[in-house]
FITORKOL-620668 format. One record per residue (C-alpha): residue in three letters; residue number from 0; y, x, z; chain. Coordinates in nm, 4 decimals. Example, Ala and Ser with C-alpha at 12.3 -4.5 7.8 and 13.67 -1.06 7.14 Angstrom:
<sites>
+---------+-----+----------+----------+----------+--------+
! residuo ! num !        v !        u !        w ! cadena !
+---------+-----+----------+----------+----------+--------+
!     ALA !   0 !  -0.4500 !   1.2300 !   0.7800 !      A !
!     SER !   1 !  -0.1060 !   1.3670 !   0.7140 !      A !
+---------+-----+----------+----------+----------+--------+
</sites>
This chain:
<sites>
+---------+-----+----------+----------+----------+--------+
! residuo ! num !        v !        u !        w ! cadena !
+---------+-----+----------+----------+----------+--------+
!     MET !   0 !  -2.1391 !   3.4010 !  -0.2654 !      A !
!     GLN !   1 !  -2.1713 !   3.0607 !  -0.0966 !      A !
!     ARG !   2 !  -1.8485 !   2.9506 !  -0.2639 !      A !
!     LEU !   3 !  -2.0087 !   2.9413 !  -0.6084 !      A !
!     PRO !   4 !  -2.2567 !   2.6588 !  -0.5292 !      A !
!     ALA !   5 !  -1.9792 !   2.4630 !  -0.3568 !      A !
!     LEU !   6 !  -1.7505 !   2.5150 !  -0.6567 !      A !
!     LEU !   7 !  -2.0263 !   2.4057 !  -0.8973 !      A !
!     LEU !   8 !  -2.0922 !   2.0948 !  -0.6880 !      A !
!     LEU !   9 !  -1.7208 !   2.0133 !  -0.6738 !      A !
!     THR !  10 !  -1.6725 !   2.0537 !  -1.0491 !      A !
!     SER !  11 !  -1.9699 !   1.8273 !  -1.1165 !      A !
!     VAL !  12 !  -1.8628 !   1.5577 !  -0.8674 !      A !
!     LEU !  13 !  -1.4915 !   1.5362 !  -0.9562 !      A !
!     PRO !  14 !  -1.5508 !   1.3821 !  -1.3007 !      A !
!     LEU !  15 !  -1.7742 !   1.1195 !  -1.1375 !      A !
!     LEU !  16 !  -1.5055 !   1.0382 !  -0.8819 !      A !
!     ALA !  17 !  -1.2490 !   1.0062 !  -1.1610 !      A !
!     GLN !  18 !  -1.4781 !   0.7575 !  -1.3362 !      A !
!     ASP !  19 !  -1.4769 !   0.5415 !  -1.0226 !      A !
!     ALA !  20 !  -1.0961 !   0.5494 !  -1.0074 !      A !
!     PRO !  21 !  -0.9780 !   0.2575 !  -1.2222 !      A !
!     LYS !  22 !  -0.6427 !   0.2842 !  -1.3956 !      A !
!     THR !  23 !  -0.5971 !  -0.0917 !  -1.3571 !      A !
!     PHE !  24 !  -0.7354 !  -0.3347 !  -1.1000 !      A !
!     ALA !  25 !  -0.7022 !  -0.7049 !  -1.0253 !      A !
!     VAL !  26 !  -0.5886 !  -0.8680 !  -0.7040 !      A !
!     SER !  27 !  -0.5911 !  -1.2471 !  -0.7334 !      A !
!     GLU !  28 !  -0.4339 !  -1.3342 !  -1.0705 !      A !
!     PHE !  29 !  -0.2440 !  -1.0045 !  -1.1068 !      A !
!     THR !  30 !  -0.3522 !  -0.6817 !  -1.2769 !      A !
!     PHE !  31 !  -0.1925 !  -0.3709 !  -1.1277 !      A !
!     THR !  32 !  -0.1706 !  -0.0308 !  -1.2951 !      A !
!     ARG !  33 !  -0.2352 !   0.2593 !  -1.0570 !      A !
!     PRO !  34 !   0.0395 !   0.5245 !  -1.0733 !      A !
!     GLU !  35 !  -0.1118 !   0.8402 !  -1.2195 !      A !
!     ALA !  36 !  -0.0501 !   1.0642 !  -0.9162 !      A !
!     TRP !  37 !  -0.1947 !   0.8039 !  -0.6771 !      A !
!     THR !  38 !  -0.5648 !   0.8140 !  -0.5948 !      A !
!     TRP !  39 !  -0.8118 !   0.5299 !  -0.5699 !      A !
!     VAL !  40 !  -0.9663 !   0.4745 !  -0.2259 !      A !
!     LYS !  41 !  -1.3124 !   0.3221 !  -0.2355 !      A !
!     LEU !  42 !  -1.3379 !   0.0467 !   0.0256 !      A !
!     PRO !  43 !  -1.6318 !  -0.1145 !   0.1995 !      A !
!     VAL !  44 !  -1.6662 !  -0.4872 !   0.1289 !      A !
!     ASN !  45 !  -1.3813 !  -0.6605 !   0.3120 !      A !
!     PRO !  46 !  -1.2627 !  -1.0191 !   0.2710 !      A !
!     MET !  47 !  -0.8981 !  -0.9222 !   0.3368 !      A !
!     ARG !  48 !  -0.8431 !  -0.5788 !   0.1772 !      A !
!     LYS !  49 !  -0.8732 !  -0.6135 !  -0.1975 !      A !
!     ALA !  50 !  -0.7727 !  -0.2588 !  -0.3000 !      A !
!     GLN !  51 !  -0.6334 !   0.0609 !  -0.1527 !      A !
!     LEU !  52 !  -0.4554 !   0.3606 !  -0.3034 !      A !
!     ALA !  53 !  -0.3364 !   0.6884 !  -0.1526 !      A !
!     ILE !  54 !  -0.0273 !   0.8909 !  -0.2368 !      A !
!     PRO !  55 !  -0.1022 !   1.2576 !  -0.1731 !      A !
!     ALA !  56 !   0.1686 !   1.4540 !   0.0058 !      A !
!     LYS !  57 !   0.3108 !   1.7369 !  -0.2051 !      A !
!     ASP !  58 !   0.3096 !   1.9689 !   0.0970 !      A !
!     GLY !  59 !  -0.0555 !   1.9044 !   0.1803 !      A !
!     GLY !  60 !   0.0390 !   1.6846 !   0.4771 !      A !
!     ASP !  61 !  -0.0735 !   1.3317 !   0.5514 !      A !
!     PRO !  62 !  -0.0897 !   1.0962 !   0.2536 !      A !
!     ALA !  63 !   0.0628 !   0.7492 !   0.2402 !      A !
!     GLU !  64 !  -0.1585 !   0.4478 !   0.1752 !      A !
!     ALA !  65 !  -0.0970 !   0.1346 !  -0.0271 !      A !
!     VAL !  66 !  -0.3169 !  -0.1571 !   0.0737 !      A !
!     PHE !  67 !  -0.3470 !  -0.4819 !  -0.1235 !      A !
!     PHE !  68 !  -0.4271 !  -0.8061 !   0.0591 !      A !
!     HIS !  69 !  -0.4958 !  -1.1582 !  -0.0660 !      A !
!     PHE !  70 !  -0.5885 !  -1.4398 !   0.1713 !      A !
!     GLY !  71 !  -0.5906 !  -1.7337 !  -0.0692 !      A !
!     THR !  72 !  -0.3637 !  -2.0356 !  -0.0480 !      A !
!     GLY !  73 !  -0.3254 !  -2.0144 !   0.3331 !      A !
!     ASN !  74 !  -0.0989 !  -1.7075 !   0.2928 !      A !
!     ALA !  75 !  -0.1881 !  -1.5733 !   0.6394 !      A !
!     GLY !  76 !   0.1051 !  -1.7422 !   0.8100 !      A !
!     GLY !  77 !   0.3599 !  -1.7346 !   0.5306 !      A !
!     LEU !  78 !   0.6328 !  -1.5018 !   0.4182 !      A !
!     GLU !  79 !   0.8529 !  -1.4718 !   0.7291 !      A !
!     ALA !  80 !   0.5558 !  -1.4400 !   0.9673 !      A !
!     ASN !  81 !   0.4228 !  -1.1480 !   0.7643 !      A !
!     VAL !  82 !   0.7618 !  -0.9764 !   0.7329 !      A !
!     SER !  83 !   0.8048 !  -1.0074 !   1.1123 !      A !
!     ARG !  84 !   0.4518 !  -0.8737 !   1.1683 !      A !
!     TRP !  85 !   0.5248 !  -0.5697 !   0.9510 !      A !
!     PHE !  86 !   0.8509 !  -0.5007 !   1.1380 !      A !
!     ARG !  87 !   0.6717 !  -0.5291 !   1.4749 !      A !
!     GLN !  88 !   0.4382 !  -0.2488 !   1.3649 !      A !
!     PHE !  89 !   0.7317 !  -0.0139 !   1.4291 !      A !
!     GLN !  90 !   0.8839 !   0.0717 !   1.7674 !      A !
!     GLY !  91 !   1.2358 !  -0.0622 !   1.8160 !      A !
!     THR !  92 !   1.4565 !  -0.3453 !   1.7018 !      A !
!     GLN !  93 !   1.4945 !  -0.4444 !   1.3394 !      A !
!     GLU !  94 !   1.8248 !  -0.2572 !   1.3315 !      A !
!     GLU !  95 !   1.6724 !   0.0582 !   1.4867 !      A !
!     ILE !  96 !   1.3904 !   0.0661 !   1.2320 !      A !
!     LYS !  97 !   1.6315 !  -0.0139 !   0.9473 !      A !
!     GLY !  98 !   1.4237 !  -0.3250 !   0.8755 !      A !
!     ARG !  99 !   1.5340 !  -0.4893 !   0.5542 !      A !
!     GLN ! 100 !   1.4145 !  -0.7356 !   0.2963 !      A !
!     GLU ! 101 !   1.5266 !  -0.8590 !  -0.0431 !      A !
!     THR ! 102 !   1.3846 !  -1.1283 !  -0.2670 !      A !
!     ILE ! 103 !   1.3943 !  -1.1086 !  -0.6460 !      A !
!     GLU ! 104 !   1.2259 !  -1.2956 !  -0.9292 !      A !
!     VAL ! 105 !   1.0038 !  -1.1162 !  -1.1804 !      A !
!     GLY ! 106 !   0.7982 !  -1.2872 !  -1.4504 !      A !
!     GLY ! 107 !   0.8440 !  -1.6271 !  -1.2866 !      A !
!     HIS ! 108 !   0.7243 !  -1.5033 !  -0.9441 !      A !
!     ARG ! 109 !   0.9286 !  -1.4510 !  -0.6300 !      A !
!     VAL ! 110 !   0.8790 !  -1.1041 !  -0.4812 !      A !
!     THR ! 111 !   1.0042 !  -1.0148 !  -0.1363 !      A !
!     TYR ! 112 !   1.0414 !  -0.6415 !  -0.0811 !      A !
!     VAL ! 113 !   1.0390 !  -0.5114 !   0.2754 !      A !
!     GLY ! 114 !   1.1325 !  -0.1704 !   0.4144 !      A !
!     ALA ! 115 !   1.1337 !  -0.0042 !   0.7569 !      A !
!     GLU ! 116 !   1.1217 !   0.3454 !   0.9046 !      A !
!     GLY ! 117 !   1.0691 !   0.5112 !   1.2403 !      A !
!     THR ! 118 !   0.7681 !   0.5264 !   1.4712 !      A !
!     TYR ! 119 !   0.4811 !   0.3326 !   1.3146 !      A !
!     LEU ! 120 !   0.2152 !   0.1894 !   1.5443 !      A !
!     SER ! 121 !  -0.1059 !   0.2542 !   1.3534 !      A !
!     GLY ! 122 !  -0.4043 !   0.0352 !   1.4372 !      A !
!     MET ! 123 !  -0.5072 !  -0.3269 !   1.4437 !      A !
!     PRO ! 124 !  -0.2594 !  -0.5691 !   1.6043 !      A !
!     GLY ! 125 !  -0.3782 !  -0.6479 !   1.9564 !      A !
!     GLY ! 126 !  -0.5966 !  -0.3350 !   1.9642 !      A !
!     PRO ! 127 !  -0.5281 !   0.0274 !   2.0496 !      A !
!     GLN ! 128 !  -0.2399 !   0.1708 !   1.8499 !      A !
!     THR ! 129 !  -0.1381 !   0.5272 !   1.7721 !      A !
!     PRO ! 130 !   0.2374 !   0.5984 !   1.7467 !      A !
!     LYS ! 131 !   0.3233 !   0.7891 !   1.4270 !      A !
!     PRO ! 132 !   0.6875 !   0.9051 !   1.4291 !      A !
!     GLY ! 133 !   0.8646 !   0.9743 !   1.1008 !      A !
!     PHE ! 134 !   0.6779 !   0.7042 !   0.9087 !      A !
!     ALA ! 135 !   0.8081 !   0.4440 !   0.6655 !      A !
!     LEU ! 136 !   0.6961 !   0.1137 !   0.5161 !      A !
!     ARG ! 137 !   0.7509 !  -0.0397 !   0.1773 !      A !
!     GLY ! 138 !   0.6016 !  -0.3813 !   0.1286 !      A !
!     ALA ! 139 !   0.5923 !  -0.6451 !  -0.1399 !      A !
!     ILE ! 140 !   0.4939 !  -1.0075 !  -0.0977 !      A !
!     ILE ! 141 !   0.4283 !  -1.1720 !  -0.4329 !      A !
!     GLU ! 142 !   0.4306 !  -1.5522 !  -0.4194 !      A !
!     ALA ! 143 !   0.1766 !  -1.7192 !  -0.6468 !      A !
!     PRO ! 144 !  -0.0071 !  -2.0524 !  -0.6864 !      A !
!     GLN ! 145 !  -0.3400 !  -1.8961 !  -0.5779 !      A !
!     GLY ! 146 !  -0.1752 !  -1.7581 !  -0.2641 !      A !
!     ALA ! 147 !   0.0542 !  -1.4659 !  -0.1981 !      A !
!     VAL ! 148 !  -0.0507 !  -1.1070 !  -0.2664 !      A !
!     PHE ! 149 !   0.0652 !  -0.8612 !  -0.0008 !      A !
!     VAL ! 150 !   0.1095 !  -0.4942 !  -0.0891 !      A !
!     LYS ! 151 !   0.1832 !  -0.2659 !   0.2064 !      A !
!     LEU ! 152 !   0.2680 !   0.1025 !   0.1619 !      A !
!     THR ! 153 !   0.2847 !   0.3104 !   0.4825 !      A !
!     GLY ! 154 !   0.2877 !   0.6801 !   0.5582 !      A !
!     PRO ! 155 !   0.5120 !   0.9763 !   0.6256 !      A !
!     LYS ! 156 !   0.8698 !   0.8863 !   0.5316 !      A !
!     ALA ! 157 !   0.9065 !   1.1574 !   0.2654 !      A !
!     VAL ! 158 !   0.5825 !   1.0529 !   0.0924 !      A !
!     VAL ! 159 !   0.6707 !   0.6820 !   0.1002 !      A !
!     GLU ! 160 !   1.0233 !   0.7446 !  -0.0260 !      A !
!     GLY ! 161 !   0.8852 !   0.9721 !  -0.2981 !      A !
!     GLY ! 162 !   0.6540 !   0.6908 !  -0.4101 !      A !
!     ASP ! 163 !   0.9123 !   0.4110 !  -0.3909 !      A !
!     ALA ! 164 !   0.9951 !   0.3981 !  -0.7645 !      A !
!     ASP ! 165 !   0.6247 !   0.4011 !  -0.8615 !      A !
!     PHE ! 166 !   0.5583 !   0.1297 !  -0.6010 !      A !
!     ARG ! 167 !   0.8185 !  -0.1051 !  -0.7491 !      A !
!     LYS ! 168 !   0.7094 !  -0.0256 !  -1.1065 !      A !
!     MET ! 169 !   0.3458 !  -0.1014 !  -1.0156 !      A !
!     VAL ! 170 !   0.4329 !  -0.4326 !  -0.8466 !      A !
!     GLU ! 171 !   0.6735 !  -0.5527 !  -1.1115 !      A !
!     GLY ! 172 !   0.4511 !  -0.4333 !  -1.3975 !      A !
!     ALA ! 173 !   0.1738 !  -0.6643 !  -1.2757 !      A !
!     LEU ! 174 !   0.4117 !  -0.9606 !  -1.2949 !      A !
!     LYS ! 175 !   0.5463 !  -0.9015 !  -1.6435 !      A !
!     LYS ! 176 !   0.2129 !  -0.9435 !  -1.8168 !      A !
+---------+-----+----------+----------+----------+--------+
</sites>
C-alpha cells in the first residue's frame, strides 16, 4: 500500500524534472543539443563546470558522464597540457591506455578528439583518487576565440563506446550552426 503514494509522487515529479532538462544549452559561444537518451544533471554554481549530462547504462549499471568546461581565453594550460592531463587520469602509459587524439576542422573551428581506456583514476588531481577499471574517455577540445570548450565523457567502457556517435554528433552539431 505504501507504493501507491510513492508512485503518485514519482509521476508528479518526473514531468517537473523533464521541464528542467533543456534540449539545448550554451557553453561559451556554442549551443549544444542534448542527445535524447542522455539526461541533464543539475549542477551547483561552479565557475569551471558549465554543464553536465549522464548516459544511463542499458544494463542498469553505472552511467557515463559528459562534463562541459570553459575557462575563458586562458584555456587552462592549452591543448596539449589538457590532453596529457586527461591521459594521466588513467593508469599506465599512453600505449597501454590506447591514448589517441585526432584534430579535425568543423564549421571553421579546430576540434581535437581524445580517447583512452583502462583503469580511470576518479577524483580531483592531487587529491584522493579511486581506481575504476574498465572505464573509457572520449574528449573534445573545441578551439574558439573566447577560449576553448572542453567536453569530457567518462564512464564504463561499454556505455562510453555506446555513446560515442551521439557524442561526436553533439559536438559537431554545435559547430555547424
